[in-house]
C-alpha positions in Angstrom: 16.3 -33.7 -10.4 17.2 -30.1 -11.6 14.3 -28.0 -12.9 13.3 -29.0 -16.5 13.5 -26.2 -19.1 10.4 -24.0 -18.6 8.8 -21.8 -21.2 8.9 -18.3 -19.9 5.3 -17.2 -20.8 3.8 -20.4 -19.4 5.7 -19.8 -16.1 4.6 -16.1 -16.1 0.9 -17.3 -16.5 1.4 -19.7 -13.5 2.9 -16.9 -11.4 -0.1 -14.7 -12.0 -2.5 -17.4 -11.2 -0.7 -18.2 -7.9 -0.3 -14.5 -7.2 -4.1 -13.9 -7.3 -4.6 -16.8 -4.9 -1.9 -15.6 -2.5 -3.0 -12.0 -2.6 -6.6 -13.1 -1.8 -5.4 -15.2 1.1 -6.6 -18.4 -0.5 -3.0 -19.8 -0.7 0.1 -19.5 1.5 3.4 -18.1 0.3 4.9 -19.8 -2.7 8.5 -20.2 -4.0 8.9 -21.4 -7.6 12.2 -22.6 -9.0 12.7 -22.9 -12.7 15.3 -23.2 -15.4 14.1 -21.4 -18.4 14.5 -22.2 -22.0 16.6 -19.4 -23.6 14.7 -16.1 -23.5 15.3 -12.3 -23.1 12.9 -10.4 -20.9 12.7 -6.6 -20.7 11.4 -4.5 -17.8 9.3 -1.4 -18.5 12.4 0.9 -18.5 14.3 -1.0 -21.2 15.4 1.2 -24.1 15.8 0.2 -27.8 19.6 0.2 -27.7 19.6 -2.2 -24.8 17.8 -4.9 -26.7 19.6 -7.8 -28.6 21.5 -6.8 -31.7 20.8 -10.1 -33.5 17.0 -9.8 -33.8 16.3 -12.3 -31.0 12.7 -11.9 -29.7 12.2 -10.3 -26.3 9.3 -10.8 -23.9 8.2 -7.5 -22.4 7.2 -8.0 -18.7 5.7 -5.9 -15.9 8.6 -6.1 -13.5 11.1 -3.4 -12.5 14.6 -3.4 -14.0 15.8 -3.4 -17.6 16.7 -6.3 -19.9 18.1 -9.6 -18.9 18.6 -13.1 -20.2 17.3 -16.4 -18.8 18.5 -19.8 -20.0 19.9 -23.3 -19.2 22.3 -23.4 -16.3 20.7 -20.4 -14.5 18.5 -20.9 -11.4 15.5 -18.6 -11.4 13.5 -18.2 -8.2 10.0 -16.6 -8.0 8.9 -16.0 -4.5 5.2 -15.1 -4.4 4.7 -13.8 -0.9 2.7 -11.2 0.9 4.7 -8.3 2.3 4.2 -7.0 5.8 2.8 -3.5 6.1 6.2 -1.9 6.9 8.2 -3.8 4.3 8.5 -2.1 0.9 9.9 -3.3 -2.4 13.5 -2.2 -1.7 13.6 -3.9 1.7 12.3 -7.0 0.0 15.0 -6.9 -2.7 17.7 -6.5 0.0 16.5 -9.7 1.5 16.6 -11.6 -1.8 20.2 -10.3 -2.3 21.1 -11.4 1.2 19.8 -14.9 0.6 22.0 -15.1 -2.5 25.0 -13.7 -0.8 24.8 -16.2 2.0 24.4 -19.1 -0.5 27.4 -18.0 -2.4 29.5 -17.7 0.8 28.9 -21.5 1.2 30.8 -22.0 -2.1 33.6 -19.7 -1.1 32.4 -16.8 -3.3 32.5 -13.3 -1.7 29.3 -11.7 -3.1 28.2 -8.2 -2.2 26.3 -5.2 -3.3 27.2 -2.2 -5.5 25.7 1.2 -4.6 23.0 2.1 -7.1 22.9 -1.3 -8.7 20.5 -4.1 -7.8 21.5 -7.7 -7.7 24.6 -9.5 -6.3 28.1 -8.7 -7.5 31.7 -9.7 -7.2 34.5 -7.2 -6.6 36.8 -5.9 -9.3 40.0 -8.0 -9.4 43.0 -6.9 -11.4 41.8 -6.7 -15.0 38.4 -8.3 -14.2 35.7 -5.7 -13.7 32.9 -5.8 -11.2 30.8 -8.8 -12.2 27.2 -9.5 -11.7 26.4 -13.1 -10.7 22.7 -12.7 -9.9 20.0 -10.4 -11.2 16.9 -9.3 -9.4 13.7 -7.8 -10.8 10.4 -7.7 -8.9 7.0 -6.3 -8.9 4.6 -5.8 -6.0 0.9 -5.8 -6.6 -1.8 -6.0 -3.9 1.1 -6.1 -1.3 2.2 -9.5 -2.9 5.4 -10.1 -4.9 5.9 -11.3 -8.4 9.0 -12.2 -10.5 12.3 -12.6 -8.5 15.9 -13.5 -8.9 18.2 -15.3 -11.5 21.5 -16.8 -10.3 24.0 -17.9 -12.9 25.3 -21.3 -12.0 26.9 -22.8 -15.1 29.4 -20.8 -17.2 27.0 -21.3 -20.2 24.3 -19.3 -18.4 26.3 -16.1 -18.7 27.4 -16.4 -22.3 24.4 -14.8 -24.1 24.7 -11.6 -22.1 27.3 -10.5 -24.7 24.3 -9.8 -27.0 22.7 -7.2 -24.8 23.5 -4.5 -22.3 22.4 -6.5 -19.2 20.3 -4.5 -16.8 21.4 -1.4 -18.7 25.0 -1.6 -17.3 27.7 -1.4 -19.9 30.8 -0.9 -17.6 30.7 -4.2 -15.7 30.8 -7.9 -16.5 28.6 -11.0 -15.9 29.8 -14.2 -14.3 28.6 -17.5 -12.9 29.4 -19.8 -10.0 31.2 -22.1 -12.4 33.5 -19.3 -13.6 34.4 -18.4 -10.0 34.8 -21.9 -8.6 35.8 -24.1 -11.5 36.5 -27.1 -9.2 33.6 -28.6 -7.3 30.8 -26.6 -9.1 27.5 -27.3 -7.4 24.6 -28.7 -9.5 21.5 -26.6 -10.1 19.6 -28.9 -7.8 22.2 -28.4 -5.0 22.0 -24.6 -5.4 18.2 -24.8 -5.2 18.5 -26.8 -2.0 21.1 -24.5 -0.5 19.3 -21.3 -1.2 15.9 -22.4 0.0 16.5 -22.2 3.8 18.1 -18.7 3.4 15.1 -17.5 1.4 12.7 -19.0 4.0 14.5 -17.4 6.9 14.8 -14.0 5.3 11.2 -13.9 4.1 10.0 -14.8 7.6 10.5 -11.0 8.2 12.6 -11.3 11.3 15.3 -8.6 11.7 18.7 -9.3 10.1 22.1 -7.7 9.5 23.2 -7.4 5.8 26.3 -9.4 5.0 28.8 -9.1 2.2 30.9 -6.2 1.1 29.2 -3.0 -0.1 26.3 -3.6 2.4 
């Protein structure tokens, strides 16, 4: 079954409890998958003009990045893992991006990176601008990760981004797997199953070569 709708603050509390156990060595690495009830979350660099224009409440969180939306049809992954001594937050983010890029490639979607912008993107095509299909916002505390990635699966998961400036980027679009492959769209459960081995491999900390354009 696909993840049930999860309240953001309840999931955040669970993350912090698990983080404390993983950081203390009482629990092994964890990977949570959820589908959130509709919510906007804002990283610590979010500015007032980037917030929703319709008065929708925003949860301020302790991750990097700016404002984003979570809601039905979006697969959110929270890896809670200890980082090796020589792996910093940026290298960790690159591995999350790589897991998403490899997953998208299995659906025939050519995902990649844009210099200076975190997350996974699709190229500009004709009148369609560069489009963000997955957002990433993380925090590292006690050498252990919190927060994670959000991959838009259904077309509906990208709709509410019109009410904000997602991740502070006003000159690009937001898309979803469904918008890019309207025939044979994978279910949320299928995407969860497909991305898990990529995350597991890349967070085993073995060397890898980045794939996708803009690498």
